[in-house]
N, C-alpha and C positions, 0 to 999 in steps of 0.2 A: 666465483667471483666475477664480479659485473665491471667490463669496460666504462658503461655509459647507457643511460637511459636511450630510447630510439626518438632521435630527433633529426631535423634536416633543415638544411637551411643554406645561406650564400653568405660570402664572406666579400664586402666591399672594402677597398683600399681609400686612400688619398685621393680627393678629386673625383668621387663615385665609382672607379673603375671598377670593374668585377674581378677578383682574385682568385675564385674560383667556387664549387659547390663543396657541400661536405656532409655525409651522413653517417649519422652513429648510430651503433647497432649493440644491443646485450650480447656477449658472447659467455653461457653457460655452458657450452659443450666441449668436450676434449677432441682431440684429432680423430682423424678416421685413418684406420688401418686397415690395411688389405695387403695380402701374397700368398705364395705357396712355394710349393717346392717344382725345382725343371732342372734343367743341365747345369751344371756349374754350383750346385747349392741351392741353398733358400732364398728367396727375394721378397721384400716387403718395401710397401710404398707408405710414406705418413703425409699429412694433408689436414692443414687446418684452414681453411680460406677466411676465417674474421681476424683472428690473432697471430696466426702463424706457429707453426712448431717451435719449440724451444730445444735445439738439439743437444744440448748436454743433459737433456732428462730422459734422455731416448737409454734404454736398459732392455735387454735380451736375455732370458734365461732357461736352461735345460734342466728342469727339477729346480735344484739349489745353486746351479754353476752359472754363473756370468758368460754368456757366449760372445767372442768379439764379432764385430759386423764392419765391414767397408761401406762408403758412401760410394755409389757409381753415378758421377757427375754427368755421363751421357745419357744415361736411362732416367736419371732423378729418382732411385730408387738404392734400398740396403741390402746388403748382401752378406749372408752367413758364408765364408769363404769356403770351396770345395774341401780342403784340406781337413778344416775341424766339422764339415758337416758330416763326413765321413766317419767320424770319430764320437757324434754323439749317441749315447745311451739312452736317453730319455723319450717318452713318445709323446710328450708334449712340449712345444715351443712357446715361451709366453712372451711376448711383446708390450713394452709399458711407455708411454710417450705423454708431456704435458705439453700445453698450449705455451705463450708468452704470459698466459694471465694466471697459469697454476690449474688449468681444467685439465684434469687427466683422463687416459683412456689405456684399458689394457684387456689384449687380446689373445687368444690362446690358439696354437694350432696343432693339429694332431700331425705328427712327422714320420709313424711307422706304425 
């Protein structure tokens, strides 16, 4: 999906005052997902600098099982809690997310 074609310009209000500038860009790519295991479970980050990440679209699976995640406000990343992490039997963790325009990304991580 496309937000709008590339364009650039300025917005003027009443009496010719400059209200600001704008830049329009196409967004055809999904969010960037990166992460890895460490102390305290599996941590990953999802970012999309153009249209933003749709938080309700994030799904983490181990095999066919949906894995609960928590958001760490201080570190701005997602965490599979340690008690859940220890019980995972699958060898691949799949993280899927969409941006606000519906562009999706899925990334798989080998966990054992």
